[in-house]
C-alpha positions as CSV (number, residue, x, y, z in Angstrom):
1,M,13.2,-36.5,-17.5
2,N,12.4,-34.9,-14.1
3,S,11.6,-31.2,-14.2
4,V,13.7,-28.9,-12.0
5,R,11.6,-27.2,-9.4
6,P,12.8,-23.8,-8.1
7,T,13.8,-23.7,-4.4
8,P,11.8,-21.6,-2.0
9,E,14.7,-19.2,-1.7
10,V,14.7,-18.6,-5.4
11,L,11.0,-18.1,-5.5
12,F,11.1,-15.7,-2.6
13,V,13.8,-13.6,-4.2
14,I,11.8,-13.4,-7.4
15,G,8.7,-12.5,-5.5
16,G,10.6,-10.0,-3.3
17,I,12.1,-8.2,-6.2
18,S,8.7,-7.8,-7.8
19,Q,7.1,-6.8,-4.5
20,Y,9.5,-4.0,-3.7
21,L,9.8,-2.7,-7.2
22,G,6.0,-2.3,-6.9
23,A,6.6,-0.6,-3.5
24,A,9.1,1.8,-5.0
25,T,6.6,2.6,-7.7
26,A,4.0,3.3,-5.0
27,I,6.3,5.5,-3.0
28,G,6.8,7.6,-6.1
29,L,3.1,8.3,-6.1
30,F,2.8,9.5,-2.5
31,D,3.3,13.1,-3.4
32,E,0.3,13.0,-5.8
33,I,-2.0,10.6,-4.1
34,A,-2.3,9.6,-0.4
35,P,-0.8,6.2,0.7
36,G,-4.3,5.0,1.6
37,G,-5.5,5.7,-1.9
38,V,-2.5,3.9,-3.5
39,A,-3.1,0.9,-1.2
40,F,-6.8,0.7,-2.1
41,L,-6.1,0.9,-5.8
42,R,-3.3,-1.6,-5.5
43,V,-5.5,-4.2,-3.7
44,L,-8.6,-3.6,-5.8
45,G,-6.8,-3.7,-9.1
46,A,-4.9,-6.9,-8.3
47,A,-8.1,-8.5,-7.1
48,L,-10.1,-7.7,-10.3
49,L,-7.2,-8.9,-12.4
50,L,-6.8,-12.2,-10.7
51,I,-10.6,-12.9,-10.6
52,A,-10.9,-12.1,-14.3
53,F,-7.9,-14.2,-15.2
54,R,-9.0,-17.2,-13.1
55,R,-12.7,-16.7,-13.7
56,S,-13.2,-17.4,-10.0
57,W,-17.0,-17.1,-10.2
58,R,-17.1,-20.4,-12.0
59,R,-15.9,-22.5,-9.1
60,S,-18.2,-23.5,-6.2
61,W,-17.8,-21.4,-3.1
62,S,-19.0,-22.5,0.3
63,K,-19.7,-20.1,3.2
64,Q,-16.5,-21.4,4.9
65,N,-14.5,-20.7,1.7
66,F,-15.7,-17.1,1.7
67,L,-15.0,-16.7,5.5
68,W,-11.4,-17.9,5.2
69,A,-10.7,-16.0,2.0
70,G,-12.2,-12.9,3.5
71,A,-10.2,-13.1,6.7
72,F,-7.1,-13.7,4.6
73,G,-7.8,-10.8,2.3
74,A,-8.6,-8.4,5.1
75,S,-5.2,-9.2,6.8
76,L,-3.4,-8.8,3.4
77,A,-5.1,-5.5,2.6
78,L,-4.5,-4.0,6.0
79,M,-0.9,-5.2,5.8
80,N,-0.6,-3.3,2.5
81,L,-2.2,-0.2,3.9
82,F,-0.1,0.0,7.1
83,I,3.2,-0.7,5.4
84,Y,2.5,2.1,2.9
85,L,1.7,4.5,5.8
86,A,5.1,3.3,7.3
87,M,7.0,3.7,4.1
88,D,5.7,7.3,3.8
89,R,7.6,8.0,7.0
90,L,10.6,5.6,7.0
91,P,13.1,4.2,4.5
92,L,11.8,1.2,2.5
93,G,14.3,-1.3,4.0
94,N,13.8,-0.1,7.6
95,A,10.0,-0.2,7.4
96,V,10.0,-3.8,6.0
97,A,12.6,-4.9,8.6
98,I,10.4,-3.6,11.5
99,E,7.4,-5.3,9.8
100,F,9.3,-8.5,9.7
101,L,8.8,-8.9,13.5
102,G,5.4,-10.5,12.6
103,P,6.9,-13.4,10.6
104,I,9.6,-13.8,13.2
105,A,6.9,-14.4,15.8
106,V,5.2,-17.0,13.6
107,A,8.5,-18.7,12.9
108,A,9.4,-18.8,16.6
109,I,6.2,-20.6,17.5
110,G,7.0,-23.3,14.9
111,T,10.7,-23.7,15.8
112,R,11.6,-27.3,16.5
113,T,15.4,-27.8,16.4
114,T,18.5,-26.1,17.8
115,R,19.8,-25.3,14.4
116,S,16.6,-23.6,13.2
117,A,16.4,-21.7,16.5
118,G,20.0,-20.4,16.1
119,A,19.2,-19.4,12.5
120,L,16.1,-17.6,13.7
121,I,18.0,-15.7,16.4
122,L,20.6,-14.7,13.9
123,A,17.9,-13.5,11.4
124,A,16.1,-11.6,14.2
125,S,19.4,-9.9,15.1
126,G,19.9,-8.8,11.6
127,V,16.4,-7.5,11.3
128,L,16.7,-5.5,14.5
129,V,19.8,-3.9,13.1
130,L,18.0,-3.1,9.9
131,A,15.1,-1.7,12.0
132,G,17.3,1.1,13.4
133,V,15.3,4.2,12.6
134,Q,17.2,6.9,10.7
135,D,16.9,10.6,11.1
136,D,13.9,10.9,8.8
137,G,12.0,8.2,10.7
138,T,9.2,8.9,13.1
139,L,7.6,7.0,15.9
140,L,4.3,7.0,14.0
141,G,6.1,5.3,11.1
142,V,7.4,2.6,13.5
143,F,3.9,2.2,14.9
144,F,2.5,1.6,11.4
145,A,5.3,-0.8,10.6
146,L,4.5,-2.8,13.7
147,L,0.8,-2.9,12.8
148,A,1.8,-4.1,9.3
149,G,3.9,-6.8,11.0
150,A,0.9,-8.0,13.0
151,M,-1.1,-8.2,9.8
152,W,1.8,-10.0,8.1
153,A,1.6,-12.7,10.8
154,G,-2.1,-13.1,10.1
155,Y,-1.4,-13.2,6.4
156,I,1.0,-16.2,6.9
157,V,-1.4,-18.1,9.2
158,L,-4.6,-17.5,7.1
159,G,-2.8,-17.8,3.8
160,H,-1.5,-21.2,4.7
161,R,-5.0,-22.3,5.5
162,V,-6.4,-20.9,2.2
163,A,-3.6,-22.7,0.3
164,Q,-4.1,-26.0,2.0
165,D,-7.9,-25.8,1.5
166,G,-7.2,-25.7,-2.3
167,L,-8.5,-22.2,-2.8
168,A,-5.0,-21.0,-3.8
169,V,-5.1,-18.1,-6.4
170,D,-8.9,-18.1,-6.5
171,G,-8.9,-17.5,-2.7
172,L,-6.3,-14.8,-3.2
173,G,-8.3,-12.9,-5.7
174,V,-11.6,-13.1,-3.9
175,G,-9.9,-12.4,-0.6
176,M,-8.2,-9.3,-1.9
177,L,-11.6,-8.0,-3.3
178,I,-13.0,-8.4,0.2
179,G,-9.9,-6.8,1.7
180,A,-10.3,-3.8,-0.7
181,V,-13.8,-3.2,0.8
182,V,-12.3,-3.4,4.3
183,I,-9.7,-0.6,3.6
184,S,-11.9,1.4,1.2
185,P,-12.6,4.2,3.8
186,S,-8.9,5.1,3.6
187,G,-8.8,5.2,-0.2
188,L,-12.1,6.0,-1.8
189,G,-11.5,9.7,-1.5
190,E,-8.4,9.4,-3.7
191,V,-10.1,7.5,-6.5
192,G,-11.2,10.6,-8.3
193,V,-7.6,11.9,-8.4
194,A,-6.3,8.6,-9.9
195,F,-9.0,8.4,-12.6
196,G,-8.4,12.1,-13.4
197,D,-4.8,11.2,-14.4
198,L,-4.2,8.0,-16.4
199,R,-0.5,8.1,-15.5
200,I,-1.3,7.9,-11.8
201,L,-3.9,5.2,-12.3
202,G,-1.5,3.2,-14.5
203,L,1.3,3.4,-11.9
204,A,-1.1,2.4,-9.1
205,L,-2.3,-0.6,-11.0
206,A,1.3,-1.5,-11.9
207,A,2.1,-1.4,-8.2
208,G,-0.8,-3.9,-7.7
209,L,0.6,-6.2,-10.4
210,L,4.1,-6.1,-9.1
211,S,3.4,-6.1,-5.3
212,N,0.3,-8.2,-5.1
213,V,-0.4,-10.5,-8.1
214,I,3.1,-11.8,-8.7
215,P,4.5,-12.2,-5.2
216,Y,1.3,-13.4,-3.5
217,A,0.6,-15.9,-6.3
218,I,4.1,-17.2,-5.7
219,D,3.3,-17.4,-1.9
220,Q,0.3,-19.5,-2.6
221,F,2.4,-22.0,-4.6
222,V,5.0,-22.2,-1.9
223,M,2.5,-22.4,1.0
224,R,1.2,-25.7,-0.5
225,Q,4.6,-27.3,-0.3
226,I,6.3,-26.1,2.9
227,T,5.3,-25.8,6.6
228,R,4.0,-22.5,8.0
229,S,7.1,-22.0,10.2
230,R,9.5,-22.6,7.3
231,F,7.5,-20.1,5.2
232,A,7.6,-17.5,8.0
233,F,11.4,-17.9,8.3
234,L,12.0,-17.4,4.6
235,Q,10.3,-14.1,4.8
236,A,13.6,-12.9,6.2
237,L,14.7,-12.6,2.6
238,L,12.3,-9.7,2.1
239,P,13.9,-7.0,4.3
240,V,17.2,-7.7,2.5
241,T,15.4,-7.4,-0.9
242,A,13.6,-4.3,0.2
243,T,16.9,-2.6,1.2
244,V,18.5,-3.5,-2.1
245,V,15.6,-2.1,-4.1
246,G,15.6,1.0,-1.9
247,V,19.2,1.6,-2.8
248,L,18.8,1.0,-6.6
249,S,15.4,2.6,-7.1
250,L,15.1,5.3,-4.4
251,G,18.7,6.1,-3.5
252,Q,18.2,5.1,0.1
253,S,21.8,3.9,0.9
254,P,22.1,1.7,4.0
255,S,24.7,2.4,6.7
256,W,27.5,0.0,7.6
257,S,25.4,-1.3,10.5
258,E,22.5,-1.9,8.1
259,C,24.8,-3.8,5.8
260,L,25.8,-5.9,8.8
261,G,22.1,-6.6,9.4
262,I,21.7,-7.7,5.7
263,G,24.6,-10.0,6.1
264,S,23.2,-11.6,9.2
265,V,20.0,-12.4,7.5
266,I,21.8,-13.9,4.5
267,V,23.9,-16.1,6.8
268,A,20.8,-17.2,8.7
269,I,19.1,-18.2,5.5
270,A,22.2,-20.2,4.5
271,I,22.2,-22.0,7.9
272,S,18.6,-22.8,7.6
273,S,18.7,-24.0,3.9
274,G,19.8,-27.5,4.9
275,E,16.5,-28.0,6.8
276,R,14.1,-28.4,3.8
277,E,10.6,-28.9,4.9
278,F,9.0,-29.7,1.6
279,R,6.3,-32.4,1.8
280,K,7.2,-35.4,-0.2
């Protein structure tokens, strides 16, 4: 009997829900510990958890493996840091929508058919609507979200290379450890606060589990089976998921125009769903 394999859309929804529940948890900590400290603890905790679980030190590592994993981990950690800085100033869904301009750029480069180009334009339109900055938004928040988008593009390109090289979850864990070192200047000063309150430390580590371990492990599984452009396009599910989590967990209700943006992204995903790019 053939086993049923979840579709990329289903996996992305699962990963997205986990990722933004973790983000909502992190946002709740911003009044007690700076966003840079939360990002550092999130990345470091997730890295140590994955390395311990996988016993990554047992596999053989070449210099090239470390270079690719390190570049991947640095882009991931910086993406986490910049999006937290953006979320501290913008609603969750809006920050992620602006950040999504990075994946849109990656997907646009890989577009090959009229149908996929149309779906991409529709998704981009929905994201631009979602990116409308509300009254409590700031230009600095938009700037950080754009930086996060650039790092997200790097995460997709480098993550695909790590997945195809067979490093997968081991590469993710070691990469995040290197990434934690890269962003440590922004978070080391907050470590004392976290270790002085086990509740804060526990919530920060929970954010790492929900936002890094689960969704990024799912990403590594999916990246081994679909093309880079298809992966980038499916990231359009994440602004939608972030908006829904923002409503349910943080009370950040979207406007009618933002609901229109969510609908545009969903329709674009439906249009694209017929163009499966799984490798046989």
